[in-house]
C-alpha positions as CSV (number, residue, x, y, z in Angstrom):
1,M,-28.3,-30.0,89.0
2,A,-25.1,-31.7,89.0
3,Q,-23.1,-33.9,91.7
4,L,-19.3,-35.1,91.5
5,A,-18.6,-38.6,91.6
6,L,-15.3,-40.2,91.8
7,N,-14.9,-43.6,89.4
8,K,-11.3,-45.1,89.5
9,G,-9.5,-41.6,90.9
10,K,-10.6,-39.5,87.5
11,A,-13.7,-36.8,88.4
12,A,-16.9,-37.3,86.3
13,M,-20.0,-35.0,86.4
14,V,-23.0,-37.1,86.7
15,R,-26.3,-35.6,85.8
16,T,-29.1,-35.8,87.8
17,E,-32.6,-34.7,88.1
18,V,-35.1,-33.2,90.1
19,V,-38.2,-35.0,90.8
20,K,-41.1,-33.2,91.8
21,I,-44.1,-35.5,93.5
22,S,-47.9,-33.7,93.3
23,G,-49.5,-33.0,96.4
24,S,-52.5,-35.2,95.6
25,M,-50.4,-38.2,95.0
26,L,-48.6,-37.6,98.2
27,S,-52.0,-37.3,100.0
28,Q,-53.6,-40.7,98.5
29,R,-50.6,-42.4,99.8
30,I,-50.6,-41.0,103.2
31,Q,-54.1,-42.0,103.1
32,Q,-53.1,-45.8,102.2
33,F,-51.4,-45.8,105.3
34,S,-53.6,-44.4,107.6
35,L,-54.3,-48.1,108.9
36,T,-50.5,-49.2,109.4
37,L,-48.4,-49.7,112.2
38,I,-44.5,-49.7,111.8
39,G,-41.8,-51.1,114.3
40,R,-38.2,-51.6,114.8
41,L,-36.7,-54.8,116.4
42,M,-34.2,-53.7,119.4
43,N,-31.7,-56.4,118.7
44,P,-32.0,-58.0,115.2
45,S,-29.3,-60.2,115.9
46,I,-31.4,-62.0,118.0
47,Q,-34.8,-61.2,117.3
48,R,-36.3,-63.1,114.1
49,M,-38.3,-61.0,111.9
50,D,-39.8,-63.8,109.9
51,S,-41.3,-65.2,113.5
52,L,-42.2,-62.0,114.4
53,V,-44.0,-61.3,111.3
54,A,-45.9,-64.4,111.4
55,N,-46.6,-64.6,115.1
56,M,-47.6,-60.8,116.1
57,P,-50.9,-61.2,114.6
58,K,-51.8,-64.7,116.4
59,I,-50.9,-62.8,119.6
60,W,-53.5,-60.4,119.0
61,K,-55.9,-62.6,117.9
62,M,-56.0,-61.1,114.3
63,E,-54.7,-63.8,112.0
64,E,-57.3,-62.9,109.5
65,K,-57.0,-59.3,110.0
66,V,-53.6,-58.3,109.7
67,V,-50.9,-58.4,107.0
68,G,-47.5,-58.2,108.3
69,A,-44.4,-57.1,106.2
70,D,-40.5,-57.2,106.8
71,L,-39.6,-53.8,105.5
72,E,-35.4,-54.8,106.1
73,K,-33.0,-53.4,108.2
74,G,-34.9,-54.4,111.4
75,I,-38.1,-53.0,110.5
76,F,-41.4,-54.2,109.6
77,Q,-45.0,-52.9,109.4
78,F,-48.5,-54.6,110.0
79,N,-51.5,-53.5,108.0
80,F,-55.0,-53.5,109.6
81,Q,-58.8,-53.2,108.2
82,S,-60.2,-51.3,111.0
83,E,-58.8,-47.9,113.0
84,E,-60.7,-50.1,115.9
85,D,-58.6,-53.3,115.7
86,M,-55.5,-51.0,115.4
87,Q,-55.8,-48.8,117.8
88,G,-57.0,-52.0,120.2
89,V,-53.0,-53.4,119.5
90,L,-51.8,-49.9,120.5
91,Q,-53.8,-49.9,123.9
92,N,-51.5,-52.3,125.0
93,V,-47.3,-51.3,123.8
94,P,-45.0,-52.1,125.1
95,Y,-44.5,-55.5,123.0
96,H,-41.2,-57.8,123.4
97,F,-40.5,-60.7,121.2
98,D,-37.6,-63.2,121.7
99,G,-36.8,-61.9,124.9
100,W,-36.4,-58.1,123.5
101,M,-38.5,-55.6,123.5
102,V,-39.8,-53.6,120.0
103,S,-40.7,-50.3,118.8
104,L,-44.5,-50.1,117.6
105,V,-46.1,-46.9,116.6
106,K,-48.7,-45.5,114.2
107,W,-47.3,-44.9,110.9
108,E,-46.6,-41.3,110.1
109,P,-44.4,-39.9,106.6
110,I,-41.4,-39.2,108.8
111,I,-38.2,-39.3,106.9
112,S,-35.4,-40.4,109.6
113,A,-32.9,-43.1,110.1
114,T,-33.8,-43.6,113.6
115,Y,-37.6,-44.2,113.0
116,P,-39.4,-46.0,114.2
117,S,-37.5,-46.0,117.8
118,A,-39.9,-45.0,120.6
119,I,-41.2,-47.4,123.0
120,N,-44.7,-45.6,124.6
121,F,-45.8,-46.7,128.0
122,W,-49.1,-46.6,129.8
123,V,-49.4,-45.0,133.2
124,K,-52.8,-45.1,134.5
125,V,-54.0,-42.8,137.1
126,S,-57.0,-43.5,139.5
127,D,-59.6,-41.3,141.2
128,L,-58.3,-38.2,139.3
129,P,-61.2,-35.5,139.8
130,M,-63.1,-34.5,136.2
131,H,-61.7,-30.9,136.3
132,L,-58.3,-32.2,136.3
133,W,-57.9,-34.4,133.4
134,E,-55.5,-32.5,131.7
135,E,-52.2,-33.6,130.5
136,A,-50.5,-30.9,132.8
137,T,-51.8,-32.6,135.6
138,L,-51.0,-35.8,134.7
139,K,-46.8,-34.4,134.2
140,A,-46.9,-32.5,137.8
141,I,-48.4,-36.2,139.3
142,G,-45.3,-38.2,137.6
143,K,-42.5,-35.3,139.0
144,T,-44.0,-35.3,142.8
145,V,-44.9,-39.2,142.8
146,D,-41.5,-40.6,141.4
147,P,-38.1,-39.3,143.1
148,T,-36.3,-40.8,140.5
149,L,-36.3,-40.8,136.1
150,G,-34.9,-43.1,133.8
151,I,-32.6,-42.6,131.1
152,G,-31.6,-44.5,127.9
153,W,-29.1,-44.6,124.8
154,W,-29.2,-47.1,122.1
155,C,-26.1,-47.3,119.8
156,F,-26.8,-48.6,116.2
157,Q,-24.7,-49.1,112.8
158,G,-25.4,-47.4,109.9
159,N,-27.8,-50.3,108.5
160,D,-29.8,-50.1,112.0
161,Q,-28.6,-52.8,113.6
162,T,-28.2,-52.4,117.3
163,I,-25.0,-52.6,118.6
164,L,-25.7,-52.0,122.0
165,F,-28.1,-50.1,124.4
166,G,-28.7,-49.0,127.9
167,A,-31.0,-48.0,130.3
168,K,-31.2,-46.9,134.0
169,C,-32.4,-44.9,137.1
170,L,-31.1,-41.9,138.8
171,R,-32.2,-39.6,141.6
172,R,-34.3,-36.7,140.0
173,C,-32.3,-34.1,138.8
174,P,-32.2,-30.2,139.2
175,S,-34.3,-29.9,135.9
176,P,-35.2,-32.2,132.7
177,L,-32.3,-30.0,131.0
178,H,-29.9,-31.4,133.5
179,S,-31.5,-35.3,132.9
180,E,-30.9,-35.1,129.4
181,M,-27.0,-33.9,129.8
182,E,-26.5,-36.9,132.5
183,A,-27.9,-39.1,129.7
184,L,-25.4,-37.6,127.0
185,I,-22.3,-38.0,129.4
186,W,-23.1,-41.7,130.5
187,A,-23.8,-42.9,126.9
188,M,-20.6,-41.3,125.9
189,K,-18.9,-42.9,128.8
190,N,-20.2,-46.2,127.9
191,I,-19.4,-45.9,124.0
192,L,-15.8,-44.9,124.9
193,S,-15.5,-48.1,127.8
194,K,-16.6,-50.6,125.0
195,G,-14.5,-49.3,122.6
196,I,-17.2,-48.5,119.9
197,D,-16.0,-46.1,117.3
198,C,-19.2,-44.1,117.5
199,Q,-18.9,-40.6,116.0
200,V,-22.9,-39.2,115.8
201,F,-25.2,-38.6,118.7
202,E,-28.8,-38.0,118.5
203,S,-31.2,-36.3,120.9
204,D,-34.8,-35.2,120.8
205,C,-33.9,-32.2,123.5
206,S,-33.3,-29.2,121.3
207,E,-32.0,-27.3,124.1
208,L,-29.4,-29.8,124.9
209,V,-28.1,-29.5,121.3
210,S,-28.1,-25.7,121.6
211,M,-25.9,-26.3,125.2
212,I,-23.4,-28.3,123.3
213,Q,-23.1,-25.8,120.4
214,S,-22.9,-22.3,122.4
215,P,-21.6,-23.6,126.1
216,D,-20.8,-20.4,127.4
217,E,-24.5,-19.3,127.5
218,W,-25.2,-21.9,129.9
219,P,-23.2,-21.3,133.3
220,A,-25.5,-23.1,135.4
221,F,-24.5,-26.6,133.7
222,S,-20.9,-25.6,133.9
223,N,-19.7,-28.6,135.7
224,L,-21.8,-31.1,133.7
225,L,-20.2,-29.0,130.5
226,D,-16.7,-29.6,131.9
227,E,-17.1,-33.5,132.1
228,F,-18.6,-33.4,128.7
229,G,-15.8,-31.3,127.1
230,F,-13.1,-34.0,129.0
231,L,-15.2,-37.0,127.4
232,R,-15.6,-34.9,123.9
233,V,-11.7,-34.8,123.3
234,S,-11.3,-38.7,122.9
235,F,-13.4,-38.9,119.9
236,P,-12.0,-38.2,116.9
237,F,-15.1,-36.6,115.3
238,F,-18.4,-35.8,117.4
239,S,-22.0,-34.3,116.3
240,L,-24.8,-34.3,118.5
241,S,-28.1,-33.2,116.4
242,L,-31.8,-33.0,116.8
243,I,-34.3,-36.1,116.4
244,F,-38.1,-35.9,116.8
245,V,-39.7,-38.4,119.1
246,Y,-43.6,-38.6,119.1
247,V,-44.7,-39.7,122.8
248,M,-48.7,-41.0,123.8
249,F,-50.4,-40.1,127.3
250,K,-53.1,-41.9,128.1
251,R,-55.8,-40.3,130.9
252,T,-58.2,-42.6,132.9
253,A,-60.5,-41.4,135.4
């Protein structure tokens, strides 16, 4: 396989080789990180990485049980000695440091410029009958109890350095997809108002991506799509792609 590279205005062919990694080697590496948490600073210009790596084990009271490392670009990891200790830390998310929150999740073999970025929150539901201990029940309760919803966005540079992010509450929309569209429009408005050169957008909602690609197939969203179209022309280039985000649920009686 070959790729074209430019050198001082002259085209040159550079040969690259495909490297095959054995499945057994990959499995060993995945097992090696089975007791690893990986995280990201939400504002690396303010949050001090060296201080976080040194102090988080003290906050968890596990100075002798946890080893932290700076992976650069605002990303860090902590290696634990036992599953129990690691799960104990995850039970108390979310965490913040230097006045800003941090993303902290169990390591998974994910290749993405935005991984990790999830910030998980625990919600306690009391006195729930045992026969209703299901994820669907908890989601239904959440929609009924809280008439509001939270939306947010995060803008970062190619080196994963945070430029700007926003979060706010809205009155619950007619559907989750309406909420996703409202969030995208709000993010675009903020990006434009701040004069930020942002051309690539990402979302974990596959239906939102499909809607943007084929707007004529979604007549029920015509008003929002018209507003999106008005904003889109203000961007020299615009793309919306799909990313994957993992969410944890905790069920209690």
